[in-house]
HTML snippet that shows the backbone in 3Dmol.js (N, CA, C, O; Angstrom):
<script src="https://3Dmol.org/build/3Dmol-min.js"></script>
<div id="view" style="width:600px;height:400px;position:relative"></div>
<script>
const pdb = `
ATOM      1  N   MET A   1      97.959-131.837  -7.147  1.00  0.00           N
ATOM      2  CA  MET A   1      96.522-131.799  -7.169  1.00  0.00           C
ATOM      3  C   MET A   1      96.048-132.763  -5.949  1.00  0.00           C
ATOM      4  O   MET A   1      96.348-133.956  -5.989  1.00  0.00           O
ATOM      5  N   PRO A   2      95.308-132.232  -4.870  1.00  0.00           N
ATOM      6  CA  PRO A   2      95.012-132.855  -3.785  1.00  0.00           C
ATOM      7  C   PRO A   2      93.699-134.113  -4.094  1.00  0.00           C
ATOM      8  O   PRO A   2      93.465-135.227  -3.625  1.00  0.00           O
ATOM      9  N   SER A   3      93.071-133.265  -5.094  1.00  0.00           N
ATOM     10  CA  SER A   3      91.885-134.447  -5.686  1.00  0.00           C
ATOM     11  C   SER A   3      92.548-135.762  -6.308  1.00  0.00           C
ATOM     12  O   SER A   3      92.124-136.889  -6.054  1.00  0.00           O
ATOM     13  N   HIS A   4      93.484-135.538  -7.033  1.00  0.00           N
ATOM     14  CA  HIS A   4      94.211-136.803  -7.615  1.00  0.00           C
ATOM     15  C   HIS A   4      94.607-137.582  -6.375  1.00  0.00           C
ATOM     16  O   HIS A   4      94.255-138.755  -6.251  1.00  0.00           O
ATOM     17  N   ARG A   5      95.231-137.047  -5.583  1.00  0.00           N
ATOM     18  CA  ARG A   5      95.863-137.601  -4.525  1.00  0.00           C
ATOM     19  C   ARG A   5      94.953-138.481  -3.765  1.00  0.00           C
ATOM     20  O   ARG A   5      95.177-139.672  -3.551  1.00  0.00           O
ATOM     21  N   SER A   6      93.791-137.750  -3.323  1.00  0.00           N
ATOM     22  CA  SER A   6      92.831-138.569  -2.617  1.00  0.00           C
ATOM     23  C   SER A   6      92.302-139.966  -3.255  1.00  0.00           C
ATOM     24  O   SER A   6      92.134-141.091  -2.784  1.00  0.00           O
ATOM     25  N   ARG A   7      92.102-139.346  -4.630  1.00  0.00           N
ATOM     26  CA  ARG A   7      91.586-140.611  -5.475  1.00  0.00           C
ATOM     27  C   ARG A   7      92.414-141.939  -5.340  1.00  0.00           C
ATOM     28  O   ARG A   7      91.978-143.065  -5.102  1.00  0.00           O
ATOM     29  N   ALA A   8      93.861-141.496  -5.571  1.00  0.00           N
ATOM     30  CA  ALA A   8      94.790-142.959  -5.281  1.00  0.00           C
ATOM     31  C   ALA A   8      94.725-143.424  -4.251  1.00  0.00           C
ATOM     32  O   ALA A   8      94.718-144.651  -4.151  1.00  0.00           O
ATOM     33  N   ALA A   9      94.651-142.575  -3.086  1.00  0.00           N
ATOM     34  CA  ALA A   9      94.513-143.124  -1.576  1.00  0.00           C
ATOM     35  C   ALA A   9      93.045-144.212  -1.519  1.00  0.00           C
ATOM     36  O   ALA A   9      92.875-145.328  -1.027  1.00  0.00           O
ATOM     37  N   ARG A  10      92.200-143.334  -2.224  1.00  0.00           N
ATOM     38  CA  ARG A  10      90.838-144.228  -2.026  1.00  0.00           C
ATOM     39  C   ARG A  10      90.811-145.662  -2.932  1.00  0.00           C
ATOM     40  O   ARG A  10      90.184-146.638  -2.521  1.00  0.00           O
ATOM     41  N   VAL A  11      91.421-145.675  -3.972  1.00  0.00           N
ATOM     42  CA  VAL A  11      91.848-146.871  -4.671  1.00  0.00           C
ATOM     43  C   VAL A  11      92.658-147.701  -3.702  1.00  0.00           C
ATOM     44  O   VAL A  11      92.194-148.794  -3.376  1.00  0.00           O
ATOM     45  N   ARG A  12      93.741-147.331  -3.237  1.00  0.00           N
ATOM     46  CA  ARG A  12      94.650-148.142  -2.226  1.00  0.00           C
ATOM     47  C   ARG A  12      93.810-148.506  -1.189  1.00  0.00           C
ATOM     48  O   ARG A  12      93.897-149.700  -0.901  1.00  0.00           O
ATOM     49  N   TRP A  13      92.959-147.807  -0.482  1.00  0.00           N
ATOM     50  CA  TRP A  13      92.172-148.242   0.323  1.00  0.00           C
ATOM     51  C   TRP A  13      91.145-149.570  -0.167  1.00  0.00           C
ATOM     52  O   TRP A  13      91.040-150.656   0.403  1.00  0.00           O
ATOM     53  N   ARG A  14      90.652-149.242  -1.032  1.00  0.00           N
ATOM     54  CA  ARG A  14      89.489-150.177  -1.636  1.00  0.00           C
ATOM     55  C   ARG A  14      90.169-151.486  -1.755  1.00  0.00           C
ATOM     56  O   ARG A  14      89.603-152.527  -1.423  1.00  0.00           O
ATOM     57  N   ARG A  15      91.594-151.445  -2.310  1.00  0.00           N
ATOM     58  CA  ARG A  15      92.124-152.755  -2.539  1.00  0.00           C
ATOM     59  C   ARG A  15      92.553-153.298  -1.193  1.00  0.00           C
ATOM     60  O   ARG A  15      92.701-154.497  -0.958  1.00  0.00           O
ATOM     61  N   GLN A  16      92.697-152.534  -0.522  1.00  0.00           N
ATOM     62  CA  GLN A  16      92.992-153.389   1.135  1.00  0.00           C
ATOM     63  C   GLN A  16      91.894-153.860   1.708  1.00  0.00           C
ATOM     64  O   GLN A  16      91.987-154.763   2.540  1.00  0.00           O
ATOM     65  N   MET A  17      90.795-153.373   1.388  1.00  0.00           N
ATOM     66  CA  MET A  17      89.342-153.790   2.049  1.00  0.00           C
ATOM     67  C   MET A  17      88.703-154.850   1.245  1.00  0.00           C
ATOM     68  O   MET A  17      87.794-155.476   1.790  1.00  0.00           O
ATOM     69  N   ARG A  18      89.052-155.169  -0.033  1.00  0.00           N
ATOM     70  CA  ARG A  18      88.417-156.032  -0.931  1.00  0.00           C
ATOM     71  C   ARG A  18      88.549-157.463  -0.381  1.00  0.00           C
ATOM     72  O   ARG A  18      87.490-158.091  -0.403  1.00  0.00           O
ATOM     73  N   PRO A  19      89.591-158.097   0.096  1.00  0.00           N
ATOM     74  CA  PRO A  19      89.599-159.262   0.776  1.00  0.00           C
ATOM     75  C   PRO A  19      88.770-159.557   2.004  1.00  0.00           C
ATOM     76  O   PRO A  19      88.400-160.676   2.359  1.00  0.00           O
ATOM     77  N   ILE A  20      88.488-158.229   2.700  1.00  0.00           N
ATOM     78  CA  ILE A  20      87.644-158.304   3.809  1.00  0.00           C
ATOM     79  C   ILE A  20      86.175-158.404   3.406  1.00  0.00           C
ATOM     80  O   ILE A  20      85.310-159.057   3.988  1.00  0.00           O
ATOM     81  N   TYR A  21      86.033-157.634   2.290  1.00  0.00           N
ATOM     82  CA  TYR A  21      84.547-157.713   1.842  1.00  0.00           C
ATOM     83  C   TYR A  21      84.212-159.038   1.390  1.00  0.00           C
ATOM     84  O   TYR A  21      83.107-159.539   1.603  1.00  0.00           O
ATOM     85  N   ARG A  22      85.317-159.726   0.656  1.00  0.00           N
ATOM     86  CA  ARG A  22      85.223-161.175   0.133  1.00  0.00           C
ATOM     87  C   ARG A  22      84.536-161.998   1.266  1.00  0.00           C
ATOM     88  O   ARG A  22      83.462-162.597   1.219  1.00  0.00           O
ATOM     89  N   GLY A  23      85.445-161.878   2.320  1.00  0.00           N
ATOM     90  CA  GLY A  23      84.956-162.999   3.306  1.00  0.00           C
ATOM     91  C   GLY A  23      83.815-162.503   3.964  1.00  0.00           C
ATOM     92  O   GLY A  23      83.124-163.373   4.494  1.00  0.00           O
ATOM     93  N   VAL A  24      83.417-161.299   4.079  1.00  0.00           N
ATOM     94  CA  VAL A  24      81.801-161.320   4.725  1.00  0.00           C
ATOM     95  C   VAL A  24      81.109-161.541   3.822  1.00  0.00           C
ATOM     96  O   VAL A  24      80.062-162.086   4.171  1.00  0.00           O
ATOM     97  N   SER A  25      81.220-161.334   2.575  1.00  0.00           N
ATOM     98  CA  SER A  25      80.264-161.814   1.607  1.00  0.00           C
ATOM     99  C   SER A  25      79.989-163.446   1.382  1.00  0.00           C
ATOM    100  O   SER A  25      78.937-163.968   1.012  1.00  0.00           O
ATOM    101  N   SER A  26      81.176-164.052   1.697  1.00  0.00           N
ATOM    102  CA  SER A  26      81.230-165.699   1.550  1.00  0.00           C
ATOM    103  C   SER A  26      80.257-166.108   3.074  1.00  0.00           C
ATOM    104  O   SER A  26      79.375-166.966   3.102  1.00  0.00           O
ATOM    105  N   VAL A  27      80.627-165.385   4.072  1.00  0.00           N
ATOM    106  CA  VAL A  27      79.801-165.816   5.583  1.00  0.00           C
ATOM    107  C   VAL A  27      78.377-165.544   5.182  1.00  0.00           C
ATOM    108  O   VAL A  27      77.544-166.440   5.318  1.00  0.00           O
ATOM    109  N   VAL A  28      78.075-164.494   4.747  1.00  0.00           N
ATOM    110  CA  VAL A  28      76.591-164.085   4.383  1.00  0.00           C
ATOM    111  C   VAL A  28      76.083-164.977   3.275  1.00  0.00           C
ATOM    112  O   VAL A  28      74.921-165.374   3.358  1.00  0.00           O
ATOM    113  N   ARG A  29      76.739-165.291   2.372  1.00  0.00           N
ATOM    114  CA  ARG A  29      76.052-166.444   1.401  1.00  0.00           C
ATOM    115  C   ARG A  29      75.885-167.589   2.079  1.00  0.00           C
ATOM    116  O   ARG A  29      74.904-168.286   1.819  1.00  0.00           O
ATOM    117  N   ALA A  30      76.920-168.026   3.175  1.00  0.00           N
ATOM    118  CA  ALA A  30      76.773-169.291   3.576  1.00  0.00           C
ATOM    119  C   ALA A  30      75.482-169.171   4.705  1.00  0.00           C
ATOM    120  O   ALA A  30      74.921-170.254   4.873  1.00  0.00           O
ATOM    121  N   LYS A  31      75.090-168.375   5.265  1.00  0.00           N
ATOM    122  CA  LYS A  31      74.237-168.013   6.197  1.00  0.00           C
ATOM    123  C   LYS A  31      72.684-168.104   5.546  1.00  0.00           C
ATOM    124  O   LYS A  31      71.710-168.705   6.002  1.00  0.00           O
ATOM    125  N   LEU A  32      72.805-167.240   4.237  1.00  0.00           N
ATOM    126  CA  LEU A  32      71.544-167.381   3.492  1.00  0.00           C
ATOM    127  C   LEU A  32      71.099-169.126   2.954  1.00  0.00           C
ATOM    128  O   LEU A  32      70.012-169.696   2.870  1.00  0.00           O
ATOM    129  N   ARG A  33      72.244-169.482   2.723  1.00  0.00           N
ATOM    130  CA  ARG A  33      72.144-170.847   2.205  1.00  0.00           C
ATOM    131  C   ARG A  33      71.551-171.545   3.167  1.00  0.00           C
ATOM    132  O   ARG A  33      70.539-172.188   2.891  1.00  0.00           O
ATOM    133  N   ARG A  34      72.060-171.541   4.424  1.00  0.00           N
ATOM    134  CA  ARG A  34      71.437-172.337   5.543  1.00  0.00           C
ATOM    135  C   ARG A  34      70.154-171.925   5.779  1.00  0.00           C
ATOM    136  O   ARG A  34      69.430-172.841   6.168  1.00  0.00           O
ATOM    137  N   ILE A  35      69.591-170.781   5.667  1.00  0.00           N
ATOM    138  CA  ILE A  35      68.334-170.232   5.817  1.00  0.00           C
ATOM    139  C   ILE A  35      67.510-171.113   4.951  1.00  0.00           C
ATOM    140  O   ILE A  35      66.618-171.802   5.444  1.00  0.00           O
ATOM    141  N   HIS A  36      67.772-171.119   3.687  1.00  0.00           N
ATOM    142  CA  HIS A  36      66.773-171.615   2.472  1.00  0.00           C
ATOM    143  C   HIS A  36      67.026-173.022   2.706  1.00  0.00           C
ATOM    144  O   HIS A  36      66.092-173.735   2.339  1.00  0.00           O
ATOM    145  N   LYS A  37      68.012-173.628   3.209  1.00  0.00           N
ATOM    146  CA  LYS A  37      67.692-175.046   3.442  1.00  0.00           C
ATOM    147  C   LYS A  37      66.667-175.416   4.497  1.00  0.00           C
ATOM    148  O   LYS A  37      65.895-176.372   4.430  1.00  0.00           O
ATOM    149  N   ARG A  38      66.762-174.548   5.464  1.00  0.00           N
ATOM    150  CA  ARG A  38      65.570-174.772   6.729  1.00  0.00           C
ATOM    151  C   ARG A  38      64.397-174.705   6.077  1.00  0.00           C
ATOM    152  O   ARG A  38      63.598-175.612   6.308  1.00  0.00           O
ATOM    153  N   LEU A  39      64.040-173.716   5.195  1.00  0.00           N
ATOM    154  CA  LEU A  39      62.606-173.523   4.872  1.00  0.00           C
ATOM    155  C   LEU A  39      62.525-174.486   3.940  1.00  0.00           C
ATOM    156  O   LEU A  39      63.464-174.848   3.232  1.00  0.00           O
ATOM    157  N   PRO A  40      61.160-175.019   3.913  1.00  0.00           N
ATOM    158  CA  PRO A  40      60.623-176.114   2.897  1.00  0.00           C
ATOM    159  C   PRO A  40      60.065-175.416   1.998  1.00  0.00           C
ATOM    160  O   PRO A  40      59.569-174.301   2.162  1.00  0.00           O
ATOM    161  N   ARG A  41      60.133-176.228   0.689  1.00  0.00           N
ATOM    162  CA  ARG A  41      59.807-175.705  -0.436  1.00  0.00           C
ATOM    163  C   ARG A  41      58.422-176.228  -0.916  1.00  0.00           C
ATOM    164  O   ARG A  41      57.948-175.832  -1.981  1.00  0.00           O
TER     165      ARG A  41
END
`;
const viewer = $3Dmol.createViewer("view");
viewer.addModel(pdb, "pdb");
viewer.setStyle({}, {cartoon: {color: "spectrum"}});
viewer.zoomTo();
viewer.render();
</script>
């Protein structure tokens, strides 16, 4: 069944991309933190 095969490929691709997304999220979080520090409360 092609649908099942595509689903397995999608899961595999997602697993490969997960570390990259994690790194991007960490960078974005650091940037946000820097901006918050700059803003006076």
